[in-house]
C-alpha positions in Angstrom: -62.3 -43.2 -54.5 -59.2 -44.7 -56.1 -60.2 -47.2 -58.8 -57.9 -50.1 -59.9 -55.8 -48.7 -62.7 -55.2 -51.9 -64.7 -58.7 -53.3 -64.4 -60.1 -50.1 -66.0 -58.0 -50.9 -69.2 -56.2 -47.6 -69.3 -55.7 -47.2 -73.0 -57.9 -49.6 -75.1 -55.8 -51.0 -77.9 -56.6 -50.2 -81.6 -58.2 -46.9 -80.5 -57.0 -43.2 -80.4 -56.9 -41.5 -77.1 -56.0 -38.0 -75.9 -54.0 -36.5 -73.0 -53.6 -33.0 -71.7 -52.0 -31.3 -68.8 -48.5 -30.5 -67.6 -47.4 -34.2 -67.5 -48.9 -35.1 -70.9 -45.5 -35.8 -72.4 -44.6 -38.0 -69.5 -47.9 -39.9 -69.8 -47.1 -40.4 -73.5 -43.6 -41.6 -72.9 -44.7 -44.1 -70.3 -47.6 -45.6 -72.3 -45.6 -45.7 -75.5 -42.5 -47.3 -74.1 -42.8 -50.5 -76.2 -42.1 -48.5 -79.3 -43.7 -45.5 -81.0 -43.7 -43.0 -83.9 -43.9 -39.5 -82.4 -45.4 -37.0 -84.8 -44.9 -33.2 -84.3 -45.0 -30.4 -86.7 -41.6 -29.1 -87.9 -42.4 -25.4 -87.2 -42.7 -26.0 -83.4 -39.8 -24.2 -81.7 -38.8 -26.8 -79.2 -37.2 -30.1 -80.2 -38.1 -33.5 -79.1 -35.1 -35.6 -78.4 -35.5 -39.4 -78.0 -32.4 -39.4 -75.7 -34.3 -37.0 -73.4 -37.0 -39.7 -72.9 -34.6 -42.4 -71.7 -36.1 -42.3 -68.2 -39.4 -43.6 -69.7 -38.4 -45.5 -72.9 -35.5 -46.8 -75.0 -34.7 -44.1 -77.6 -34.0 -46.9 -80.1 -37.7 -47.7 -80.0 -38.8 -44.2 -80.9 -39.1 -42.6 -84.3 -39.7 -38.8 -84.7 -41.6 -37.4 -87.7 -41.6 -33.7 -88.3 -44.1 -32.9 -91.1 -44.4 -29.3 -92.3 -48.1 -28.7 -91.4 -51.0 -29.9 -89.4 -52.6 -31.5 -92.5 -49.3 -33.4 -93.2 -49.1 -34.4 -89.5 -52.6 -35.9 -89.7 -51.7 -37.7 -92.9 -48.5 -39.2 -91.4 -50.3 -40.3 -88.3 -53.2 -41.9 -90.2 -50.8 -43.8 -92.4 -48.7 -45.0 -89.4 -51.8 -46.1 -87.6 -53.1 -48.0 -90.6 -49.7 -49.6 -91.3 -49.4 -51.2 -87.9 -45.6 -51.5 -88.0 -45.3 -49.8 -84.6 -47.5 -50.6 -81.6 -48.1 -46.9 -80.8 -48.4 -43.5 -82.5 -48.2 -40.2 -80.7 -49.4 -37.0 -82.3 -48.9 -33.5 -80.9 -52.0 -31.5 -81.8 -51.7 -27.8 -82.6 -55.3 -27.1 -83.5 -58.6 -28.8 -82.7 -59.5 -31.9 -84.7 -62.9 -31.9 -86.3 -65.1 -35.1 -86.1 -64.1 -36.3 -89.6 -60.4 -36.0 -88.8 -60.8 -37.8 -85.5 -62.9 -40.5 -87.0 -60.4 -41.1 -89.7 -57.7 -41.7 -87.1 -60.0 -44.1 -85.2 -60.6 -46.1 -88.3 -56.9 -46.2 -89.2 -56.0 -47.4 -85.6 -58.6 -50.2 -85.9 -57.4 -51.2 -89.4 -53.7 -51.3 -88.4 -54.2 -52.8 -84.9 -52.2 -49.8 -83.5 -53.0 -47.5 -80.5 -52.8 -43.8 -80.9 -52.4 -40.9 -78.5 -52.9 -37.3 -79.2 -51.3 -34.8 -76.9 -53.7 -31.8 -76.8 -53.8 -28.4 -75.1 -56.3 -28.2 -72.3 -59.9 -28.0 -73.6 -59.0 -28.9 -77.2 -60.4 -32.5 -77.3 -62.0 -34.3 -80.2 -65.4 -36.0 -80.0 -63.9 -39.0 -81.7 -61.4 -39.8 -78.9 -62.0 -43.0 -77.0 -60.6 -41.6 -73.8 -59.2 -38.2 -72.6 -56.8 -38.0 -69.8 -55.4 -35.2 -67.7 -51.9 -35.8 -66.4 -50.6 -33.5 -63.6 -47.7 -33.5 -61.2 -48.4 -34.0 -57.5 -46.2 -32.6 -54.7 -45.3 -35.4 -52.3 -43.8 -34.0 -49.1 -42.7 -37.5 -48.1 -40.3 -37.8 -51.0 -37.6 -35.7 -52.7 -38.3 -36.9 -56.2 -41.0 -35.4 -58.4 -42.3 -38.5 -60.1 -45.7 -38.6 -58.4 -48.5 -37.9 -60.9 -52.2 -37.8 -61.0 -53.8 -39.4 -64.0 -57.4 -38.6 -64.4 -59.8 -39.8 -67.1 -62.0 -36.9 -68.0 -63.7 -38.7 -70.9 -64.3 -42.4 -71.5 -66.6 -43.7 -74.2 -66.7 -47.3 -73.0 -66.1 -47.2 -69.3 -66.1 -45.1 -66.2 -64.1 -42.1 -65.2 -61.4 -42.4 -62.5 -58.4 -40.9 -60.9 -55.1 -42.7 -60.2 -52.0 -41.5 -58.4 -49.0 -43.1 -60.1 -45.2 -43.1 -59.7 -42.7 -44.0 -62.4 -39.8 -46.1 -61.1 -36.9 -45.3 -63.5 -34.8 -48.2 -62.0 -37.3 -50.9 -62.8 -39.1 -49.1 -65.6 -42.5 -49.9 -63.9 -45.5 -47.7 -63.2 -46.7 -48.0 -59.6 -50.2 -47.0 -58.6 -50.0 -45.4 -55.2 -52.6 -43.9 -52.7 -53.1 -40.2 -52.8 -50.5 -38.2 -50.8 -52.8 -37.7 -47.8 -53.8 -41.4 -47.7 -50.3 -42.9 -47.8 -49.1 -45.1 -44.9 -47.8 -42.9 -42.1 -50.2 -40.1 -42.9 -52.3 -38.8 -40.0 -54.8 -41.4 -38.9 -53.4 -44.2 -41.2 -51.3 -47.1 -40.0 -47.6 -47.3 -41.1 
């Protein structure tokens, strides 16, 4: 069953959430479009370019921090969450967070009124996360673009789990919740 996306309060403000899956970076870009600090360790081989995210957010609203280590990345993230100068902080996780580290991030988000999102490898979640999402691409035979995604809550401390099929419209910069591919108008058995 497709639950209403906005009524489920996708990412509760002043909390830290997690996302995994092949579309985790897209998920982060869309939810952080109002402005974000993106924290990733300097040793990571690939580079994050704010200009590459222009389909989802304005690069002028994104800062990138490249601390030397995991410990430094956690410290930068905690301070940014506590400071509250930006509405959103994204942290790319390279190793599991223990409960103490996760809890510190939650307390910092609450203190600064900032929302946090950790991009995690599959299966590497923290018990302290408010919600955990899996973002995956979906093949849509009715369209040539590849913007259809499946966003699934796989953990939610204060609500229910759900699945949403979403499409990003790069022209209007809006996220559209759509029916699953087999249930779209024109599909077998459904009216046009």
